[in-house]
C-alpha positions, 0 to 999 in steps of 0.5 A: 465452752469447748476443750481441745485435746491433741494426741501425738504419737509415733506415726500420726497425730489427732485433735478432738474437740469436746464440750465440757460434758465429754461430747465429741464435736469433731476429730481430725487426723494426720499420719506421717512417715518415720525417717529411718537410716544407717546406724539405727537412725529413727527420727521424725521430721520435727517441722513437718510434724508440727505442720501436721499438728497445726493442720489437725487443730485447724480442721478440728477447730472449724467445728467449734462454730460460735463456741469458744475454745477455752483451752487445749492440751497435748498428750504425746509419746515419751522419750522423743524430744526436739532441740530448739532455741529460745526464739522458737527455731527448730534445730533438728529432727526428733530422735525416737526412743528406739533410735540406736544412736547413743546406746554406746553410752549405756555402760558409762551411765551405769558406771555412775549409777546402778539400776537400783539407785536410778530406780530409787531416784527416777523410777525407771531401770537404765535403758537405751530407749529413754532420752538420756542416751540420746541427749548424750549422743547430741552433746558428743556426736552433734556438738554444733546442734548441742551448742545452739540448743537452748531447750530439749523439749518433749513433744507435748512441751514442744507443741505448746512452746511453738504455739506460744507457751513457755518452755516447760516439761510435765513430770510424767514426760520428764520421767522418760529422760532418766534425768528426773527425780521423782520425789523432789520433782526436779532435774537430777543435776548430780547425774547430769554433771557426772555425764557432762550434760548441761541441765540448763538446756532442760526446761522448767518442770511443772505439774500436768494441768499448769497453764503455760501461756496463751496461743499466739494471736497470729497462730490463732488467726491462721488456725481459724480460732477465735480468741487465744485459747489457754495452753495447758501442760499435758502428759505422757500419752499413756497417762492421758489414756488412763485419765481419759477412761477414768482410771485414777485409783488403785484396783482398776487398770487401763488396757489400751488396744493399739499398735502395742497393747499397754496396761497402765496400773495406777497406785499411791505408794511407790514400791521399792526397787527390789519389787519392781526391777526384777519384774521390769516395772517402772514408776512414773507420775500419773497425770493425776496428782498424788498418783503414780503409774506403771506399764505392762506392754507388748506387741498387740495390734501390730501382730494382727496387722501382720496376720492380715497382710500375710494371710488376708491380702486378697481382702486387703487389696479390695480397697478396704479403707485403712483403719476400718475394723471391717476386715478384722471383723471378717477375721473374727468370724473365721476364728474357732468359738473355743480356745485356739488349738495353736499356741503363739509366742508373740515376741515377733519384735522387741518385747516389753517387761519383764525382759525387754528383749531386742533379739528375739523371734515369735513362734507358732506351735501346734500346726497340723494339716487341719489348722486354719488361718482362723486358728492361727489368728485366734492364737495370735490374740491369745498369745498377746493376752497370755504374755500380758496376763503373766505380767499382771499375775507377777505384779507385787502384792502392793499393786492390784488389778480387779478390772480393766477399762479398755480403749483403743482401736481394738476395743471396738471389736466385741469378740476381741474384748470378750476374749480378753475378759475370758483370758484375764478372768476379769471384767473389761469395761468400754467407754463411749469415747474410744479416743481416750488419749485426746479425751484425757488431754481435753480433761487436762485442758479443762482442769487448767482453765478452771472449767473443772476444780480437779481431775476427778471432777473432770473425769466424772464430767467427761468420761462416760462408761459404755458396756462391761464385758464379764468373763464366761466361766466355761471359756475362762477355764478352757483358756486357763488350760491353754495358758498353763500350756503356754507357761509350761513351754515358754521357758524352753522357748526362751532357752532356745532363743538364748542358744540360737540368737546371738 
């Protein structure tokens, strides 16, 4: 028996095939371009990305051989959605969360519901990055598309629908619309009505792991798949990442080392708005029933990529294959063994919690004629870690983090993971399978198909831990001194930004 996990993000999609013990059988990946334009437009070509998804399914499924693909599921980015008809006609491109169209409707939303009340119902603060303002933009500024739309589908739901499933949305992705009631697991008809948005255009709500149909036989044949695999409702990609590294319970958090560094913290009982909103924290359904998650995130790998492209261009031009770790390992060799003499404030673009700054800038402090590019590079890595450490330290007492499971491309670097363990002064455990989002989707497929009785059994069967990197007491103490300097200077830097950035 084989299980197929699809992980769909902003810049690319991948499909990984696993057996029910978590052994990877194949992997396929496609990258696609984002469409940007005047007025803050940021979209994906819905039809084009769907073809890329089918291509990775076809390529990954080819390795199944005589093994039957029992089921598949999809983890996907939040917020972005696609308008479709009930006859599976794609009506337009997918508007991404950081597209600025619809921002003008934020104040109208606030006139009907406060941040505190929205958090009580939905678990999120009001923000333009969520789906609601984009829904309103289509309803009011692209009314022809709105009239034709039968369903607005998040990406995970859209892929399953276009493969033959019924139109649904799981709870975690529904949360990213701001129109989801976390406690009743229903659409917020009251708020939608005040905004003249028709919730009849939103799909049926289901829990993660629900079977929503079988793959269309014609599509199965076209993709080279024997039989018709079950289609199983997926989840928000960060929830699937957490599941795919075995982060189900309180105490252990997932640390994802990708383009952004994202910490996913699970818990059982929802803290109140007075504890979460001042910290910029949300509450969202985990993929795992009976659990919630919150996210702490900021720039991560994208800053190291900036450094690479700026300071290591001569090596980059030697033809090193994009995505390989080699160039980064070379960079690690140039870094000082102890803490960097340089402090880097990692706000080079929009930030995560607690402030969600849109107009901001990074800063490099402590430069001298003796500064090396290795000093700056390590300062970049430390700065990202300090930013996230401060968020973790400020968590409400109700949320705890005793250790981390670390996944993503950056986790292949032992030096980088060691630095994180020392900065946070907590153990970081790596998993054998680095593609936690796709593995999480495969576990979801296994639960939906009955291969596993529940998510706990699925994670126990498919997630295998590798090494644990323990913090070094001497390094941790030295980095704590740097972190104290970071916290001392950071408020003054914030005042500078407030004064000089309009």
